C-alpha positions, 0 to 999 in steps of 0.5 A: 507495401500493403494499404495498411502500411501506407496509411500508417506511413501517412499518419493514420491510426487504427480505430481499435481502442487502445488498452490502458495500463492499470495505475497504482494498484496495490499489487504494483506497490507490493512489488517495489513500486514507490508509494507517494506522499498522498497515498496511504495504506488503509487495508490491514493485511492480517484481518483484511479490513479497512482501518485509519491506523494501518502502519508498516511493521518489520516484525519477527513474529512467525505466526503472521506473514503480513507487514501492514497491520492495523493497531488491533492486529498489532496488539493482538499478535503482541508486536512491539511499537519499536518494530513500526517503520512508518507513521503515515496513517491518519491517526499518526498524522493527527497524533491519535495513534496509541497502542494498548500493547506496550509503549507507543513510539513518538514520531 
């Protein structure tokens, strides 16, 4: 038995700093991790800007390979509000969410 093993057996720990795993990054939530109620998406995947009205759309527009869109991008790509699956943005919670293209679904 080496000295290191004997010290570990007695309860001593090494002085090397332990690595902390990253918490709740965007990449882990895209892979299927759960987004909690107090977390909100604010970055549009189409224009890569931060906006208070980002929502998830399950659309069939082949020109766009993004689901989390701001209102400006959803209007630009002419995605109907019927394809919107969330109402978690600040604008939705304060009843300020309105679309310029087509009608706005009431949540």
